[in-house]
N, C-alpha and C positions, 0 to 999 in steps of 0.2 A: 504494500500500500504506500502510495506517495501522495502526501498532502490530502489525504482523505479519499483518494481514488485508487481502487485496486488495479494492478497491472499484470496480475498473474493469469495463467490460462485456467479454464474450468475443466477442460478435457485434455488428456495427454495427446501429444502429436502422434504417437504410435497408434493409440486407440482410434483416433479420428481418421487417420489415413487408411488404417486397416478396414474400417467400416466403409469408407469411400470406395476403396478398391473392390469390396464385396458387393456393394449396392449400386455403384455407378462406375463400372470399370472404364468406360470411355472417358469420363471426366478425370479419373485417376491417371490415365495414360497421357492426358493433355496438360497435366500440372506442370508449371514452369518452376522447377526446383533447382536449377543450376545456379547455385550461389545466391539465390533469392532470399531476402529476409523473411522472417515469419512475423506477420502482422496480427498479433493477438489483440482482439478488441478489448480495450480497457473499460473499467467502470461498470461491468455487468454485475458485480456484487455490491460495490459501494462507489458512489460518485459524490465528490464535493461540489455543491452548487448552492442555490438560494431557495429558501422556502417561499412558496407563493403566498402563504397566509401571513407571514411575519415580515418578509423582505430581508431576512437575515440568513447568513450562511448556515447550511445544514447538510445532511448526508442522505442522498437518495439511494434506495435499493431496488428501484424499478425503472432504471433507464433502458430505453429500447433503441437500438441503432437503426438509422434510416438512410442517410446519404453518405456518399464518399466522393472525394476529389483528390487530385494529385497536383501538387505544385512542384517547382524545381527542387525544393528541399523537404517538403512534408507530404505525408499522407494524412488526410483529414477525414474524420468520421463525425457525423452529426447524430444526436440522440435526443429523444424527448422522454419526459416522465410519463410512464404508463398510467399512473394514477393522477396525473396533472397536479401533483402536490409540490413539484419543484420546477425550476426554470430549465429550459432546454440547454444543451451544451454542444461544444465542438471538442473532440479529442484530437490533439495534434501529435503526430508520430513522425519520427525521423524516417524519411523515405529510404535512405541507404541501409540503415541498420535495423529498422523496425522497432526501435525503442520508443517508449512513451516519452513525450517532451513536456506537455502541459495541457491544461483544460482552459477553454475559453467559454464563459457563460454568456448565453444569449439573453436579450431582454424578453421576459415573459415566457410563454409556453408554446411557441410555434412547433408544428409537427416536424418541420425541417426535413421534409421528405426528399428534397433534391438539393445537391450542391453542384456548382459549375465553376471551374477556374479559367479565367481569361488569361491565356499565356502571353498575349501581346501587351496588356496593360497591368498585369500583376494584380488581378482583382478577383476575390472570391464572392460569387453570387449564392445567395441562400433563399430557398423557397420559404417565405415567411407565412404568417397567417393571413386572413382576409379581413377586409373592413366591413364584412357583411354582404357585400355585393360583388366585389372584385378581388382577384388575387393580388398578392403583394410580393415583391422581391426586395431583399436587402443585400447590401454589398459591403465588403470589408477590403480595404486596400492592403497591399503587402506590408506597408509600414505598420499599420495597426495590427496585422496578423503577427508580425514579429514581436511587437512590444507587449501586447496584451497577455496577461497571465493571471488567472483567478487566484492562484495561491499567494500572489503579492497584492493584488488590488482588492480582493474580496468584494468585487462589484461586477455587474454585467458590462459587456462591451458596448460602446456607443457605435452604431452603424455609421459608416461614411456616406452611404446613400440608402434611401428607402423610396422605391417607386412602385406604382400600381400597374396592373395589367388589365386593361378595360374589358377585354373579350373573354377572360377566364375567371370563373367564380373562385376557383382554387387552383393552386399549382402543386402537383404531386410529384412530378419528375422534371429533371432539368439537366441540360448539358451545354457546353460551349464547343463550337466547331467552326473553323474558318472565318472568324470574325462575326459570327452570329450566335445568338442564344436560342436554343430549342427547348421549349417548355410545353408541358401538357398536363391534363387533368385525369385523375383516376376515376373509373366508374366500375362498380362491382358487377352490375348486370348489363347495362347498355354500353354503347360505344363511347370511348374516351375521345380526346382531341389533342392533336399535336400542332403547335404553331412555331414559326421561326421569325425572329426579329433581328434585323441588321443593327449593328452598333455604329455610332458616329466616330469621328476622328479622335474622340477622348475615351472611347469604349463605353459610352453611356447611351441611353435611349435617344433616338433621333428626334423624338418629339418632346424633349425636355424631361419633365418629371413623371412621364408615363410611357408605357409601351402601347402604342396604338398603330393600326394599319400593318398587320402582319405581312411579311413577305410571302408567306405561304401557309396553308392550313390543310390538315387532312384528318379524317376520322381514323382512330386506331382501335384495336381490339380492347375488350374489357380487361380489368385487373392488371393493367400495366403499372409496374412499380419503378422502373428505371429505363433510361435510354442512353445509348452511347454511339458515337460515330467514329468511323475511320474514313480514309479517302474514298474507298469504294464499297463500304458496307454500313448498314445501320443495324443496331442491336436493341432489342427490347427484353426486359425481364418481366415475366408474368407470374404472379403469385397471389394466392389467397388461401389462408387456412392451412391445415396439416397435410394437404395433398401435395404431390410433387409439383415443383415449380417448372416453368418452361422458359428457355432462352430462344428467342426468335432472331434470325438473321436475314436481312434483306440485302441483296446485291444491287449496288447502284452503279450502273455501267458508265453513265456520264458524269458521275460525281455530284449530281444535283438531286437532292432528296425528293423534291416535289415534282420534278420532271419524270423521275423513274418510279416513285413510290407506288402510284396507283396501278401500274402494270407489272410491277416486279413480283416474282414469286418469293417464297420465303422457306427457310429451312429451320427446323426446330429441334431442340435437344432437351432431354429430361434432366432436371436439376433437383437437389434436395429442397424440401419445403422452406417457406419463409425467406425466399430470396428477395433482396431489396435492390438498392441502386447498384449499377455497374458503371465502370469507367474504362475506356480503352486508351492504351498508350503503345504505339508501335504495333507489334504483334502480340501484345499482352492484353488480356481482359481481366480486370480486377472485379471480384464479385463479393458483395457483402450480404450477410444473412442476419436475421433477427431472432433465430431460433434459440440462441443462447441467453436471451433476455429472461428475466424472472417471470414475466407473464406467460412465457411459452416453454420454459425449461421443464415443466412437469409433463409435457405431452409425450406419450409413449409411442413406440414403434416408428419413430422418425429419426433421421440423422440430425443431431444438434451440432451446429458449426459455430465455434467461438473465435474464429479468425477470418481474415480476408484471404480468399483463395485467389491465386494468380494463374491463369490458364493461357496456353499458347493458342491463339486464334487459328493458326494454320493447322494445328492438330485437332482442335474441336471440329473444324469444318473442312477436313481434308476432302479433295474431290472424289475420292473413292468411297467415302462413307456418307456423303450428303444425300439425303432424301428430301426432295423439294415438294412443297405443296403450292397450289396456286389458288388465287381467288376465282370465284365462279361467277359467271354472268350467263343469264338465260335469255334467249331471243326467240320469240315466236315459234316455240316447238323445237328449236335446235339448242344444243349445248355448245357454247363457244368457250374454249379453254384459252385463257390468256396466261402464258407461261412466264417464267422469269427471264430477266436480262435480255440478251441478244436474240433468244429464240423467238420472242414475240415480234421483234423487228424483222427477223428472218422470214417469219411467216408472211408478214406484210410485203416484204421485198420480193420474195420468190413465189408468192401465191401458193405456198405449200408444195411446190413442185419438187423440192429436194428433201422434204420431211418424210421420214419413214419410221415405222415401228421397228424395233430390233427383231432379229429372227426369233423364231419360236423358242429356241434353246436358251435365249437370254431372259425369257419371262418366267415369272413364278407360275407354278402349276395350279393356279386358282381354279375353283369350280366355275364352269361356264366359259372358260377361255378357249375359243375356237377360232380358227383362221376364217377370215372373211375376205372376199375378193377386194382388191385394191380399187378405191373409188377414183373418180375423175380428177380429184385434186391431188392425187399422189399420196394419200394417207391410208394406212391400213387401220381398219376398225375391228374391234372384237365386241360383239353384242353381249349384254348382260355382264360386262366386266367392269369392276370398280377400280381396278388398278391397271393403268396403261403406262407403258414406258416409251417416251418419245425421245428420239435422238436425231440431231441434225447432221447432215452430210458435212464432213470436215472440209470438203472443197468449197462449201458455201459459207463457211465461217460461223456455223451455228454452235450453240453451246452443247456440251456433251451430256447425254443421258440425264433426264430429269424424271423423277417419279411424280406422276399426276394422280391426285385423288379427286375424281370428279364429283363424288358424293351422290351420284345417281346413275342408273343404267344408261348406256349409250345405245339407244334404240333407233336413232336416225343418223344419217351421215352428216358429217361436218361439211359445210359448204364455205368456200373461201371468197365468194363474190356475191354481191347484191343481197346481203343478209339484212332483213328488216329487224332492227335491233330494239329490244325492249329491256333496258338494263334493270336487273334486279338488285336487291341489297347485297352488298359484298358479304360473302360467307367465308370467314377465315377458318372455321372449324370443320369444313367439309371433309 
């Protein structure tokens, strides 16, 4: 314990890795353990912070981790009080060694579900609470981040900036990429929302004290807890309750999220329950969980994770192991499959003339899989088959082998021209 905050692990590394290897072998194989530090989440037993009832320093035993961010020197984790009896905090850890450095106490009890670090201007953005109608973002500059320490000040930090987001009632996940802030709202049952806002020459909202006029917006799947971006991919963490979490990856061929997002396919992987925010750096994906918090520690038959895992993205989503799903659109009796990345563009460019199903030997022997004559568009169809594998000709530059889950039987031929389109609601779970 250091200054009232515990920094020890709850579960041994040997025990945790053994369970990960047994229950999630693919994740274990993708762990980046080559000289990497171990980031044990601090404060899960005791955290020095401020009591909401008295405004005085106290010890919380119910902190729940939510957000994660990387700076040049630090790995930062946000946490809120599960019982709302104490102020929320930031745990600051040394990025190189993984050692706990200090705690910064935030004003009040924001959920702090998302953190984002602006690499250009050295500024940490925090998903704050709402003013009742609109979401709020707070920001701390590098100078404040280095100076602030609750063990010395015994007071909450003063934000350098506090701005509202007019179009979002709450902000649940957040990331910075390429000079823009990407933020979104969580929805348990319905669709969530993702928006992007460009920052000005000072790294602040272009409209002064508020984010208005998003550069792009798109509906996202429910139960999204975190978002992360690389140059060619976008990742979402989906989690709710003690069931397995899901990591979704979207390939962005042009590097523009909103140009590619609506037509891009996605790949998904099973993760332990209670996955929270994720952050990408190079080929590494850092993943935070809340299952070690006191509010969830008693849940049985799940893998409890008390540290930040670091995975190699290239191993998680290696070309030989990816199984892609696509969004589904229905058109006047026909099922039109829009696949991921270049394959969709190739269909439009070549009018399906070079698209083929793989030979029979490449398919799973599912019930109902029978050969059907090649149609006029150059596409082999198999009636009553829910799993079709499409691959593009290498000569035409198509993407290799994608697994398509259409979600309904293919009883009519796909047609590549003059389709009367009636767009249905996107179905991510087909």
